VOGU-3710 file (C-alpha; in Angstrom, 3 decimals, decimal comma):
1> msidlqacsp> 278,488/168,591/-166,805  274,593/167,775/-166,665  272,653/164,553/-166,778  269,631/164,489/-168,681  267,824/162,076/-166,616  264,951/161,827/-169,697  267,098/159,825/-171,276  267,600/157,514/-168,489  264,012/156,946/-168,509  262,154/153,806/-170,039
11> fipsedvlsq> 260,068/153,939/-172,841  256,614/153,268/-172,107  254,068/152,742/-174,800  250,699/153,834/-174,461  247,774/151,847/-173,641  246,332/152,670/-176,886  249,678/151,757/-178,828  250,013/148,633/-176,879  246,180/147,365/-177,578  246,839/147,692/-181,178
21> sllpdkavql> 250,574/146,051/-180,794  251,671/142,450/-181,291  254,747/142,962/-178,756  252,930/142,105/-175,893  251,711/138,772/-177,117  255,292/137,879/-178,722  256,882/138,728/-175,376  254,268/136,141/-173,611  255,299/133,647/-176,383  258,790/134,222/-175,582
31> atesakltgr> 258,668/133,731/-172,140  256,452/130,473/-172,453  259,124/129,258/-175,179  262,167/129,832/-173,217  260,554/128,322/-170,465  260,844/125,197/-172,551  264,165/125,057/-172,503  264,453/124,826/-168,863  267,239/121,758/-168,257  267,680/120,821/-172,035
41> mapqtkqmli> 270,931/122,365/-172,577  274,241/119,917/-173,353  276,068/119,176/-170,355  279,112/120,578/-172,548  277,404/123,694/-173,036  276,285/124,170/-169,349  280,309/123,736/-168,088  281,543/126,425/-171,016  278,741/128,965/-169,672  279,492/128,330/-166,429
51> ahmavinayy> 283,205/128,618/-166,420  283,038/132,197/-168,914  279,976/133,648/-166,309  282,527/132,818/-163,780  284,750/135,197/-165,584  282,651/137,660/-166,807  281,147/138,080/-162,940  284,780/138,183/-161,517  285,737/140,957/-164,415  282,777/143,454/-163,445
61> snliegnrtl> 283,209/142,510/-159,390  286,653/143,720/-159,889  285,898/146,561/-162,214  282,945/147,597/-159,343  285,619/147,193/-156,472  288,079/149,382/-158,511  290,181/147,095/-159,804  291,525/146,562/-163,251  292,067/142,723/-164,571  291,713/141,248/-167,873
71> pheiraaqeg> 289,882/138,187/-168,597  293,233/136,348/-169,683  294,135/137,342/-166,233  291,156/135,694/-164,638  291,174/132,726/-166,649  295,310/132,186/-165,624  294,329/132,777/-161,786  291,335/130,010/-161,603  293,664/127,487/-163,412  296,068/128,268/-160,560
81> afssdpakrd> 298,779/130,613/-162,438  299,179/133,199/-160,029  300,851/136,276/-161,022  304,447/136,954/-159,752  304,037/140,253/-158,922  302,229/140,626/-155,408  300,032/143,176/-156,094  298,148/141,588/-159,181  298,115/138,074/-157,333  295,745/139,591/-154,611
91> l> 293,713/141,266/-157,487
//
């Protein structure tokens, strides 16, 4: 099986195309508007995102290490409800 490196390369439009496009201006506008949101998140939303991101980070870290744990198992472990199976508990 061969890998087509061209398919993995990012698409970069030419200078001519970019000069006629609104995309660069929209990118700057998006960055400017998103910066205005800094620190404006409701505390409950922030806590929910922190909890979900901890599960997501653990899930993908475990996958990278070759360990298959499911999000509901990670949440249970975070709450102190560890699996009775020693091999699963260690994950």
